[in-house]
C-alpha positions as CSV (number, residue, x, y, z in Angstrom):
1,M,0.0,0.0,0.2
2,K,1.3,3.1,-0.8
3,I,0.2,6.8,0.8
4,A,-0.5,9.5,-1.2
5,L,1.6,12.6,-0.7
6,T,-0.6,15.2,-1.3
7,P,-4.0,15.5,-0.6
8,L,-6.7,13.9,-2.8
9,V,-6.6,15.6,-6.0
10,A,-8.9,13.4,-8.4
11,C,-8.0,10.1,-9.1
12,L,-4.9,11.3,-10.7
13,A,-2.5,13.2,-8.6
14,L,-1.4,15.9,-11.4
15,A,-2.4,19.1,-10.2
16,G,-0.2,19.6,-7.4
17,H,3.0,18.8,-9.6
18,A,3.2,22.1,-11.8
19,A,1.9,24.3,-8.7
20,H,4.6,22.4,-6.3
21,A,7.7,21.4,-9.1
22,A,10.1,23.4,-6.7
23,E,9.9,24.6,-3.2
24,E,8.5,28.4,-3.0
25,R,11.5,30.8,-2.3
26,A,10.6,33.7,-0.8
27,Y,10.0,36.8,-2.9
28,V,11.3,40.1,-1.4
29,Y,9.2,42.9,-2.9
30,N,11.4,45.2,-5.5
31,P,10.1,48.1,-7.0
32,A,11.8,47.5,-10.1
33,D,9.6,44.3,-10.6
34,E,6.3,46.5,-9.7
35,A,7.8,48.3,-12.7
36,R,7.9,45.2,-14.7
37,V,4.7,44.3,-13.7
38,K,2.8,47.3,-14.8
39,A,4.7,47.0,-18.1
40,M,2.9,43.8,-18.7
41,A,-0.5,44.7,-17.7
42,A,-0.1,47.4,-20.0
43,K,0.6,45.2,-22.9
44,L,-2.0,41.9,-21.4
45,I,-5.1,44.8,-20.7
46,G,-4.2,46.5,-24.4
47,E,-4.3,43.3,-26.3
48,L,-7.4,42.1,-24.3
49,T,-9.2,45.5,-25.2
50,A,-8.1,45.7,-28.6
51,K,-8.8,42.1,-29.7
52,C,-11.8,41.5,-27.2
53,P,-13.3,44.6,-26.7
54,V,-16.9,45.0,-25.4
55,K,-19.5,44.1,-27.8
56,P,-23.1,42.6,-27.7
57,V,-22.9,39.3,-25.6
58,G,-24.2,37.2,-28.9
59,D,-21.6,38.7,-31.1
60,K,-20.0,35.4,-32.3
61,T,-18.1,37.2,-35.2
62,A,-16.6,39.1,-32.4
63,F,-16.4,35.9,-30.3
64,A,-14.2,33.8,-33.0
65,A,-11.9,36.8,-33.7
66,C,-10.9,37.0,-30.2
67,R,-10.7,33.4,-29.8
68,E,-8.2,33.4,-32.5
69,A,-6.2,36.1,-31.8
70,L,-5.7,34.8,-28.0
71,F,-5.0,31.3,-29.3
72,A,-2.0,32.9,-31.7
73,S,1.7,31.3,-30.2
74,D,2.3,35.5,-30.5
75,S,-0.3,36.3,-28.3
76,P,1.0,38.4,-25.6
77,L,-1.5,36.9,-23.3
78,R,-0.6,33.7,-24.2
79,S,2.8,34.4,-24.0
80,N,3.0,35.4,-20.5
81,L,0.9,32.9,-19.1
82,K,2.6,30.0,-17.4
83,S,2.3,26.9,-19.4
84,Y,-0.1,25.7,-16.7
85,V,-2.4,28.6,-15.2
86,L,-5.3,28.0,-12.5
87,W,-8.9,29.3,-13.0
88,G,-11.5,30.0,-10.9
89,R,-13.9,32.0,-8.7
90,P,-12.5,33.4,-5.3
91,P,-13.8,31.5,-2.2
92,G,-17.1,33.1,-0.9
93,G,-16.6,35.7,-3.5
94,D,-13.6,37.3,-1.3
95,I,-11.0,38.5,-3.8
96,D,-8.9,39.2,-0.9
97,A,-8.7,35.9,0.7
98,T,-5.2,34.1,1.0
99,L,-4.8,32.9,-2.5
100,K,-3.7,29.4,-1.3
101,D,-7.6,28.9,-0.3
102,F,-9.0,29.5,-3.5
103,R,-10.5,26.3,-5.1
104,A,-9.2,26.4,-9.0
105,T,-9.2,24.2,-12.4
106,Q,-5.6,23.6,-14.0
107,F,-5.6,24.3,-17.7
108,G,-2.4,24.3,-20.0
109,N,-2.3,27.9,-21.9
110,D,-3.2,26.8,-24.8
111,V,-6.8,25.3,-23.5
112,F,-7.3,29.0,-21.7
113,T,-6.6,31.1,-24.3
114,G,-8.6,28.9,-26.8
115,S,-11.6,28.4,-25.0
116,Y,-11.9,30.0,-21.8
117,A,-10.4,33.8,-22.0
118,P,-12.3,34.4,-25.5
119,M,-15.7,34.2,-23.3
120,W,-14.7,37.6,-21.7
121,M,-15.0,41.1,-23.5
122,W,-12.7,43.8,-21.7
123,D,-13.3,47.6,-21.0
124,G,-9.7,48.6,-20.5
125,K,-9.9,49.9,-16.7
126,Y,-7.3,48.1,-14.7
127,D,-5.2,48.5,-11.8
128,V,-2.0,46.9,-10.3
129,T,-1.7,45.9,-6.3
130,Y,0.9,43.9,-5.2
131,I,-0.3,41.8,-2.3
132,A,2.5,41.2,0.3
133,K,0.7,38.2,1.9
134,D,0.6,35.9,-0.9
135,R,4.0,37.5,-2.5
136,V,2.3,38.2,-5.7
137,F,1.3,41.3,-7.8
138,R,-2.6,41.3,-9.0
139,V,-4.0,42.9,-12.1
140,I,-8.0,43.9,-11.6
141,A,-9.6,44.5,-14.8
142,G,-12.9,45.0,-15.9
143,A,-14.3,41.9,-17.8
144,G,-17.9,40.9,-18.5
145,F,-19.1,37.5,-20.0
146,R,-20.7,36.6,-23.2
147,N,-23.6,34.9,-22.1
148,E,-25.8,34.5,-25.3
149,L,-23.2,32.4,-27.2
150,D,-24.1,29.0,-29.0
151,F,-24.3,26.1,-26.1
152,G,-21.4,24.2,-27.8
153,Q,-19.2,27.4,-27.7
154,Y,-18.7,27.1,-24.5
155,P,-15.9,24.8,-23.2
156,Y,-18.2,22.7,-20.9
157,P,-21.9,23.2,-19.7
158,F,-21.2,25.8,-17.0
159,W,-24.9,25.7,-16.3
160,H,-24.5,22.0,-14.6
161,E,-24.8,24.4,-11.2
162,A,-27.0,27.1,-11.5
163,R,-25.1,29.2,-8.9
164,K,-21.8,28.9,-11.3
165,W,-24.0,30.3,-14.2
166,T,-25.1,33.0,-12.4
167,D,-21.5,33.8,-11.2
168,Y,-20.3,34.1,-14.8
169,E,-23.2,36.5,-16.0
170,D,-22.8,38.8,-12.3
171,A,-18.8,38.7,-13.0
172,N,-17.2,42.7,-13.8
173,T,-14.0,41.5,-13.3
174,I,-11.2,39.2,-14.0
175,A,-7.9,39.4,-11.5
176,L,-4.8,38.3,-12.9
177,W,-2.1,36.8,-10.5
178,I,1.7,37.5,-11.8
179,D,4.5,35.5,-9.7
180,P,7.3,38.1,-9.7
181,K,9.8,35.3,-9.2
182,I,9.1,34.3,-13.0
183,M,7.0,37.5,-14.3
184,K,3.9,35.0,-15.6
185,V,0.8,35.2,-14.8
186,S,0.1,31.9,-12.8
187,Q,-3.7,32.4,-12.1
188,L,-6.7,34.3,-13.3
189,T,-10.2,34.5,-11.2
190,F,-13.5,36.1,-12.2
191,F,-15.7,37.8,-9.8
192,K,-17.9,40.7,-9.3
193,R,-17.3,44.1,-7.6
194,A,-20.0,45.7,-6.1
195,D,-19.1,49.3,-6.1
196,K,-18.4,48.5,-9.8
197,P,-20.9,48.4,-13.2
198,A,-21.8,45.5,-15.3
199,V,-19.2,45.4,-17.9
200,A,-21.6,43.4,-20.5
201,Q,-24.6,44.7,-21.1
202,L,-26.6,41.4,-20.5
203,T,-30.1,39.8,-19.9
204,R,-30.2,36.5,-17.9
205,R,-30.2,33.7,-19.6
206,H,-32.4,30.6,-18.7
207,M,-30.3,27.6,-19.3
208,P,-31.8,23.8,-19.7
209,T,-31.6,21.6,-17.0
210,F,-28.2,19.8,-16.8
211,D,-28.7,16.3,-18.4
212,G,-25.0,15.0,-17.3
213,K,-23.2,15.0,-20.2
214,W,-20.3,16.8,-21.0
215,M,-20.2,16.2,-24.5
216,W,-23.4,15.6,-26.9
217,V,-24.3,15.4,-30.2
218,D,-26.4,18.5,-31.5
219,D,-29.8,18.5,-33.4
220,K,-27.3,18.5,-36.7
221,G,-25.1,15.8,-35.7
222,Q,-22.3,17.7,-34.8
223,Q,-20.0,17.1,-31.7
224,Q,-20.1,19.5,-29.1
225,P,-18.7,21.5,-27.5
226,A,-17.0,22.3,-30.6
227,P,-13.6,23.8,-29.2
228,T,-12.8,21.2,-27.2
229,L,-12.6,19.0,-30.3
230,F,-9.7,21.8,-31.3
231,K,-12.5,23.0,-34.0
232,G,-11.6,26.9,-34.6
233,L,-8.6,26.5,-33.0
234,Y,-6.7,23.8,-35.4
235,Q,-7.0,24.4,-39.1
236,D,-9.5,22.0,-40.7
237,A,-6.8,20.5,-43.3
238,N,-5.1,19.4,-39.9
239,P,-4.4,15.5,-40.6
240,Y,-4.8,15.0,-37.3
241,L,-8.2,15.6,-36.0
242,A,-9.4,12.9,-37.6
243,K,-6.7,11.0,-35.6
244,L,-6.9,13.0,-32.2
245,D,-10.8,11.9,-32.5
246,A,-10.6,8.5,-32.5
247,T,-7.8,8.0,-29.8
248,Y,-9.5,10.1,-27.5
249,R,-12.4,7.8,-27.6
250,K,-10.6,5.2,-26.9
251,L,-8.5,6.8,-24.3
252,A,-11.7,8.0,-22.5
253,L,-13.2,4.4,-22.5
254,T,-10.2,3.3,-21.0
255,M,-9.9,6.4,-18.6
256,R,-13.6,4.8,-17.8
257,D,-12.7,1.7,-16.6
258,A,-9.9,3.2,-14.6
259,E,-12.4,5.4,-12.9
260,C,-10.9,8.2,-13.9
261,D,-14.3,9.8,-15.1
262,S,-15.5,9.9,-12.0
263,C,-13.2,12.7,-10.6
264,H,-11.9,14.6,-13.4
265,V,-15.2,16.3,-14.3
266,P,-16.2,20.0,-13.9
267,N,-18.7,19.3,-11.2
268,N,-15.7,18.2,-8.8
269,P,-16.9,15.2,-6.9
270,D,-14.0,14.9,-4.5
271,K,-13.9,19.1,-3.9
272,A,-10.0,18.9,-5.2
273,K,-8.3,22.3,-4.2
274,R,-6.9,22.2,-7.6
275,L,-8.9,20.1,-10.1
276,V,-7.6,18.7,-13.6
277,L,-10.4,18.1,-16.3
278,L,-10.0,14.9,-18.7
279,Q,-13.5,14.7,-20.1
280,T,-12.7,16.2,-23.4
281,P,-10.0,15.7,-25.9
282,L,-8.9,19.5,-25.5
283,H,-8.8,19.5,-21.8
284,A,-7.1,16.1,-22.1
285,A,-4.4,17.1,-24.7
286,S,-2.9,19.4,-22.2
287,E,-2.6,17.2,-19.5
288,I,-1.8,13.9,-21.3
289,E,1.9,13.6,-20.7
290,R,1.6,13.8,-16.6
291,V,-1.2,11.3,-17.3
292,L,1.3,8.8,-18.5
293,K,3.9,10.1,-15.9
294,D,1.4,9.3,-13.0
295,V,0.1,6.0,-14.5
296,R,3.7,4.9,-15.4
297,Q,4.9,5.9,-11.5
298,D,1.4,4.1,-10.4
299,R,0.5,7.4,-8.6
300,M,-3.4,6.9,-9.7
301,P,-5.7,6.0,-9.0
302,L,-6.6,7.1,-5.3
303,D,-9.3,5.6,-3.4
304,D,-11.7,7.8,-0.9
305,S,-9.2,8.2,1.7
306,G,-6.1,9.6,-0.6
307,I,-4.9,6.1,-0.9
308,E,-2.9,5.1,-4.1
309,K,-4.6,2.1,-5.7
310,T,-2.6,-0.2,-7.9
311,L,-4.4,-0.8,-11.5
312,P,-4.5,-4.6,-12.8
313,A,-1.6,-4.7,-15.1
314,D,-4.0,-5.7,-18.2
315,L,-5.4,-2.3,-17.5
316,K,-2.7,-0.3,-17.0
317,K,-1.3,-1.6,-19.9
318,R,-3.8,-0.6,-22.1
319,L,-4.4,2.5,-20.2
320,L,-0.5,3.5,-21.0
321,A,-0.9,2.6,-24.5
322,D,-4.0,4.4,-25.4
323,A,-2.6,7.4,-23.5
324,E,0.6,7.2,-25.4
325,A,-1.5,7.2,-28.8
326,F,-3.5,10.0,-27.7
327,A,-0.3,11.6,-26.6
328,A,1.3,11.0,-30.0
329,D,-1.7,12.5,-32.1
330,V,-1.5,15.6,-29.6
331,K,2.2,15.8,-30.9
332,G,1.5,15.9,-34.4
333,A,-1.1,18.1,-34.7
334,R,0.4,20.8,-32.6
335,E,4.0,20.1,-35.2
336,W,1.7,20.4,-38.2
337,E,-0.1,23.6,-37.1
338,S,2.9,25.3,-36.1
339,E,4.8,24.4,-39.5
340,H,2.0,25.4,-41.4
341,V,1.2,29.1,-39.8
342,A,4.8,29.6,-40.0
343,R,4.8,28.9,-43.7
344,S,1.9,31.1,-44.0
345,R,3.7,34.2,-42.6
346,T,6.2,33.8,-45.1
347,R,4.4,34.0,-47.7
């Protein structure tokens, strides 16, 4: 029997790996760092305001243009995010709570810029503060949520929990937390400031009762949500798209057999402080290398007490094989995109 080294964070002990890869060094405030952070904030908010300005909340053309800009590899936002970032709401709506007490979901920066960040519109107003107790800089920026997109344009059904959907609609602010040791945005938080007006002019939208499906087929026979299938993110001509669909489907079935789908889902049944999602191809693509590492090291799954359970040998072998096949297609798809984007810019 092996005892988990971290608190229960769903079936795979993934979320803590990136956040705690090295012991945190004590940071001492430096005015020069604040100047650098302010310059970074001006660049980031400048991009967000220019590429994702306030528009009608159902403007799908504006949404698509925002997504294309932020997902680009040379986007200032994407370039200044850590490779993995945390996203969520402050505990009890208190943005001044200690940062380590925030529950958050972890994403690769490509997942965040390609499917989460574009849901927001920015008004260009912001301020920068050094938060001494957390040893980080915080950029508070005005932002509003696009609540009238098609269901399949959201990365998953936020309406699975009525309060979550309402919090998205009510939010008028996003905080960007900048780690001064590496000068990267490490976490983002959406919330409502009572002393500020709404940024998005919206009417509350009544969403359907969640049916338990994180992915679904719409009335046109199309798999949804579209961004989680890389639609609008990768070019249609990318030869790996069909392969990604096939290898993910096979991996998903094996993950179900390994009970990974019982906890790596948005409703966070184990109430993990750092949640890792695997329920769609896009989410799984950003985590697949660490999935492989944990499976190889027998660090998953965990039981209800946080004790690591050993997978049956045949199931472990199958999970590794399916994860490696998916990882190979993810790598191929990304390399194809990089190559063809580079070619298009030299023409």
